[in-house]
N, CA, C and O of each residue as an XYZ file, in Angstrom:
360
protein
N    -111.542     49.257    -98.236
C    -111.092     49.767    -96.956
C    -110.637     51.216    -97.127
O    -110.087     51.576    -98.168
N    -110.862     52.035    -96.126
C    -110.479     53.438    -96.143
C    -108.961     53.575    -96.216
O    -108.233     52.752    -95.661
N    -108.485     54.620    -96.903
C    -107.053     54.887    -97.019
C    -106.589     55.691    -95.808
O    -106.948     56.859    -95.657
N    -105.796     55.067    -94.952
C    -105.291     55.720    -93.750
C    -103.844     56.190    -93.908
O    -103.229     56.605    -92.926
N    -103.292     56.134    -95.113
C    -101.872     56.432    -95.315
C    -101.513     57.876    -95.000
O    -100.338     58.180    -94.796
N    -102.485     58.767    -94.954
C    -102.176     60.160    -94.623
C    -102.238     60.426    -93.120
O    -102.003     61.553    -92.683
N    -102.549     59.412    -92.334
C    -102.660     59.556    -90.891
C    -101.466     58.936    -90.178
O    -100.782     58.060    -90.708
N    -101.242     59.415    -88.970
C    -100.163     58.890    -88.135
C    -100.729     58.398    -86.819
O    -101.757     58.886    -86.349
N    -100.047     57.424    -86.225
C    -100.430     56.914    -84.908
C     -99.194     56.876    -84.024
O     -98.177     56.285    -84.388
N     -99.286     57.503    -82.874
C     -98.215     57.458    -81.884
C     -98.642     56.434    -80.843
O     -99.666     56.599    -80.179
N     -97.855     55.379    -80.706
C     -98.178     54.337    -79.735
C     -97.221     54.493    -78.560
O     -96.059     54.092    -78.635
N     -97.720     55.079    -77.478
C     -96.894     55.299    -76.291
C     -97.001     54.058    -75.421
O     -98.094     53.637    -75.041
N     -95.847     53.480    -75.114
C     -95.835     52.240    -74.351
C     -95.895     51.039    -75.264
O     -96.613     50.077    -74.992
N     -95.136     51.093    -76.357
C     -95.126     49.996    -77.335
C     -94.279     48.845    -76.795
O     -93.167     48.601    -77.264
N     -94.822     48.150    -75.811
C     -94.120     47.050    -75.159
C     -94.089     45.791    -75.993
O     -94.422     45.805    -77.179
N     -93.690     44.707    -75.368
C     -93.501     43.442    -76.065
C     -94.805     42.783    -76.504
O     -94.807     41.995    -77.450
N     -95.888     43.088    -75.847
C     -97.150     42.388    -76.156
C     -98.169     43.336    -76.784
O     -98.202     43.505    -78.003
N     -98.985     43.944    -75.955
C    -100.097     44.754    -76.445
C     -99.642     45.940    -77.293
O    -100.179     46.167    -78.377
N     -98.660     46.695    -76.810
C     -98.193     47.865    -77.554
C     -97.629     47.510    -78.916
O     -97.861     48.225    -79.890
N     -96.889     46.414    -78.993
C     -96.358     45.960    -80.282
C     -97.483     45.519    -81.208
O     -97.457     45.803    -82.406
N     -98.463     44.831    -80.655
C     -99.598     44.380    -81.466
C    -100.388     45.570    -82.010
O    -100.819     45.560    -83.163
N    -100.571     46.577    -81.189
C    -101.290     47.773    -81.629
C    -100.498     48.476    -82.734
O    -101.072     48.906    -83.735
N     -99.183     48.590    -82.550
C     -98.331     49.208    -83.566
C     -98.468     48.480    -84.892
O     -98.649     49.111    -85.933
N     -98.385     47.168    -84.860
C     -98.475     46.366    -86.086
C     -99.857     46.489    -86.724
O     -99.971     46.533    -87.949
N    -100.898     46.545    -85.912
C    -102.264     46.648    -86.438
C    -102.472     47.976    -87.158
O    -102.990     48.007    -88.274
N    -102.067     49.073    -86.519
C    -102.194     50.374    -87.168
C    -101.387     50.404    -88.462
O    -101.878     50.882    -89.485
N    -100.163     49.903    -88.427
C     -99.317     49.893    -89.625
C     -99.944     49.057    -90.734
O     -99.864     49.422    -91.906
N    -100.562     47.945    -90.374
C    -101.168     47.083    -91.385
C    -102.348     47.753    -92.090
O    -102.718     47.364    -93.198
N    -102.936     48.760    -91.442
C    -104.031     49.509    -92.048
C    -103.534     50.739    -92.812
O    -104.330     51.494    -93.369
N    -102.197     50.935    -92.834
C    -101.632     52.013    -93.620
C    -101.183     53.239    -92.853
O    -100.608     54.151    -93.448
N    -101.424     53.292    -91.557
C    -100.981     54.434    -90.766
C     -99.454     54.512    -90.744
O     -98.774     53.488    -90.805
N     -98.919     55.733    -90.657
C     -97.517     55.927    -90.316
C     -97.473     55.767    -88.795
O     -98.215     56.447    -88.087
N     -96.641     54.904    -88.295
C     -96.633     54.626    -86.863
C     -95.357     55.113    -86.205
O     -94.283     55.133    -86.808
N     -95.507     55.505    -84.952
C     -94.372     55.937    -84.137
C     -94.480     55.236    -82.789
O     -95.112     55.762    -81.872
N     -93.868     54.042    -82.651
C     -93.877     53.373    -81.344
C     -92.914     54.076    -80.392
O     -91.808     54.452    -80.779
N     -93.343     54.248    -79.146
C     -92.540     54.940    -78.136
C     -92.331     54.010    -76.951
O     -93.273     53.400    -76.444
N     -91.065     53.912    -76.516
C     -90.721     53.095    -75.342
C     -89.692     53.823    -74.507
O     -89.161     54.859    -74.906
N     -89.418     53.263    -73.340
C     -88.382     53.816    -72.468
C     -86.990     53.550    -73.060
O     -86.806     52.604    -73.826
N     -86.017     54.392    -72.699
C     -84.667     54.260    -73.278
C     -84.030     52.886    -73.083
O     -83.283     52.430    -73.949
N     -84.306     52.225    -71.973
C     -83.681     50.920    -71.731
C     -84.136     49.872    -72.741
O     -83.526     48.808    -72.844
N     -85.198     50.160    -73.486
C     -85.743     49.205    -74.450
C     -85.504     49.630    -75.895
O     -86.240     49.216    -76.791
N     -84.489     50.447    -76.129
C     -84.246     50.965    -77.472
C     -84.039     49.835    -78.482
O     -84.515     49.933    -79.613
N     -83.346     48.777    -78.101
C     -83.136     47.668    -79.036
C     -84.466     47.015    -79.417
O     -84.665     46.634    -80.571
N     -85.364     46.889    -78.456
C     -86.661     46.255    -78.733
C     -87.534     47.131    -79.631
O     -88.199     46.623    -80.534
N     -87.536     48.440    -79.389
C     -88.372     49.309    -80.224
C     -87.783     49.409    -81.634
O     -88.528     49.529    -82.607
N     -86.460     49.360    -81.750
C     -85.847     49.349    -83.085
C     -86.182     48.062    -83.829
O     -86.414     48.083    -85.038
N     -86.208     46.950    -83.116
C     -86.587     45.679    -83.734
C     -88.033     45.731    -84.223
O     -88.341     45.256    -85.316
N     -88.919     46.310    -83.408
C     -90.319     46.462    -83.797
C     -90.425     47.325    -85.055
O     -91.169     46.998    -85.979
N     -89.683     48.416    -85.082
C     -89.706     49.292    -86.259
C     -89.209     48.553    -87.496
O     -89.761     48.719    -88.584
N     -88.167     47.735    -87.333
C     -87.661     46.948    -88.462
C     -88.725     45.971    -88.968
O     -88.886     45.793    -90.175
N     -89.441     45.345    -88.048
C     -90.513     44.416    -88.438
C     -91.594     45.146    -89.223
O     -92.046     44.669    -90.263
N     -92.002     46.299    -88.721
C     -93.054     47.064    -89.377
C     -92.569     47.563    -90.734
O     -93.290     47.458    -91.726
N     -91.355     48.105    -90.783
C     -90.805     48.611    -92.042
C     -90.663     47.496    -93.066
O     -90.907     47.712    -94.253
N     -90.274     46.314    -92.624
C     -90.068     45.202    -93.536
C     -91.345     44.600    -94.065
O     -91.333     43.885    -95.067
N     -92.464     44.886    -93.390
C     -93.698     44.240    -93.817
C     -94.699     45.183    -94.475
O     -95.200     44.888    -95.559
N     -94.997     46.310    -93.837
C     -96.125     47.081    -94.363
C     -95.953     48.588    -94.468
O     -96.612     49.199    -95.309
N     -95.124     49.210    -93.682
C     -95.208     50.660    -93.587
C     -93.903     51.277    -93.116
O     -92.968     50.582    -92.719
N     -93.866     52.591    -93.171
C     -92.724     53.342    -92.653
C     -92.986     53.666    -91.192
O     -94.094     54.058    -90.825
N     -91.971     53.503    -90.363
C     -92.125     53.709    -88.930
C     -91.029     54.625    -88.408
O     -89.915     54.635    -88.931
N     -91.348     55.382    -87.391
C     -90.371     56.202    -86.679
C     -90.370     55.704    -85.243
O     -91.432     55.438    -84.679
N     -89.197     55.575    -84.650
C     -89.153     55.115    -83.265
C     -88.729     56.247    -82.350
O     -87.940     57.112    -82.731
N     -89.252     56.231    -81.163
C     -88.904     57.218    -80.154
C     -88.743     56.509    -78.819
O     -89.404     55.507    -78.544
N     -87.854     57.046    -77.997
C     -87.765     56.582    -76.620
C     -88.008     57.776    -75.712
O     -87.575     58.892    -76.000
N     -88.699     57.528    -74.622
C     -88.965     58.602    -73.672
C     -87.790     58.718    -72.711
O     -87.473     57.783    -71.976
N     -87.155     59.878    -72.729
C     -85.995     60.081    -71.882
C     -86.339     60.959    -70.696
O     -85.854     60.722    -69.589
N     -87.165     61.961    -70.907
C     -87.471     62.873    -69.820
C     -88.843     63.517    -70.001
O     -89.522     63.307    -71.007
N     -89.227     64.296    -69.014
C     -90.533     64.946    -69.008
C     -90.688     65.914    -70.181
O     -91.784     66.046    -70.726
N     -89.624     66.581    -70.571
C     -89.674     67.533    -71.690
C     -90.121     66.830    -72.974
O     -90.951     67.357    -73.715
N     -89.578     65.653    -73.234
C     -89.963     64.922    -74.440
C     -91.423     64.475    -74.381
O     -92.112     64.467    -75.401
N     -91.883     64.111    -73.213
C     -93.287     63.739    -73.056
C     -94.171     64.942    -73.381
O     -95.197     64.792    -74.045
N     -93.788     66.127    -72.922
C     -94.553     67.332    -73.219
C     -94.570     67.632    -74.716
O     -95.591     68.069    -75.247
N     -93.458     67.404    -75.392
C     -93.391     67.630    -76.840
C     -94.378     66.704    -77.551
O     -95.097     67.139    -78.451
N     -94.417     65.438    -77.156
C     -95.345     64.484    -77.764
C     -96.788     64.904    -77.496
O     -97.632     64.823    -78.389
N     -97.075     65.348    -76.280
C     -98.433     65.792    -75.958
C     -98.833     66.986    -76.817
O     -99.975     67.070    -77.269
N     -97.905     67.905    -77.044
C     -98.169     69.060    -77.894
C     -98.459     68.619    -79.322
O     -99.379     69.132    -79.960
N     -97.677     67.670    -79.823
C     -97.898     67.169    -81.174
C     -99.262     66.499    -81.304
O     -99.934     66.650    -82.325
N     -99.667     65.771    -80.289
C    -100.983     65.133    -80.301
C    -102.073     66.199    -80.334
O    -103.036     66.067    -81.088
N    -101.938     67.252    -79.530
C    -102.930     68.323    -79.523
C    -102.998     69.008    -80.884
O    -104.085     69.355    -81.345
N    -101.855     69.206    -81.530
C    -101.836     69.815    -82.857
C    -102.559     68.924    -83.863
O    -103.263     69.423    -84.741
N    -102.387     67.607    -83.738
C    -103.096     66.684    -84.615
C    -104.606     66.795    -84.422
O    -105.367     66.753    -85.388
N    -105.025     66.936    -83.181
C    -106.451     67.044    -82.888
C    -107.050     68.300    -83.506
O    -108.218     68.302    -83.894
N    -106.260     69.372    -83.602
C    -106.752     70.636    -84.135
C    -106.720     70.690    -85.658
O    -107.342     71.560    -86.267
N    -106.001     69.766    -86.265
C    -105.882     69.751    -87.717
C    -107.225     69.397    -88.346
O    -107.852     68.408    -87.966
N    -107.664     70.200    -89.303
C    -108.960     69.962    -89.924
C    -108.966     68.691    -90.771
O    -110.035     68.149    -91.050
N    -107.801     68.207    -91.183
C    -107.750     66.991    -91.993
C    -107.680     65.738    -91.133
O    -107.641     64.628    -91.664
N    -107.662     65.895    -89.834
C    -107.541     64.764    -88.930
C    -108.922     64.353    -88.434
O    -109.703     65.213    -88.027
N    -109.243     63.062    -88.456
C    -110.564     62.609    -87.990
C    -110.821     62.900    -86.522
O    -111.977     62.943    -86.102
N    -109.760     63.104    -85.720
C    -109.956     63.426    -84.307
C    -110.543     64.825    -84.123
O    -111.131     65.124    -83.084
N    -110.381     65.678    -85.134
C    -110.881     67.054    -85.044
C    -112.384     67.125    -85.267
O    -113.005     68.154    -84.998
N    -112.961     66.061    -85.747
C    -114.388     66.086    -86.083
C    -115.262     65.745    -84.902
O    -116.486     65.724    -85.026
C-alpha cells in the first residue's frame, strides 16, 4: 500500500456518522487528519480525535467558530493544492 503519512486530510463536517467514518478511514491509511465540527460539538470532535489517536494516527481537531476561520481553512487547502509534493497539484 502507498505511504500516505506525509499527507494531510481536512474533514469538514466530521459528524457522528459519515464524517467520523471518513476521518477514521483516512487515518487508517496513514493520513494526518483534521476533523472539523461546529463549536457546539467540541466534545464529540475531541472524542473522535482521541479514538483516532488511540488507534492509528495523530489528529488535530478544529471547530468552526466564524467566517474568518472558514476562510483560513480554504486558504490552507489552496496552498496544499499548489504544493508540488501534493497529489492534488498533479
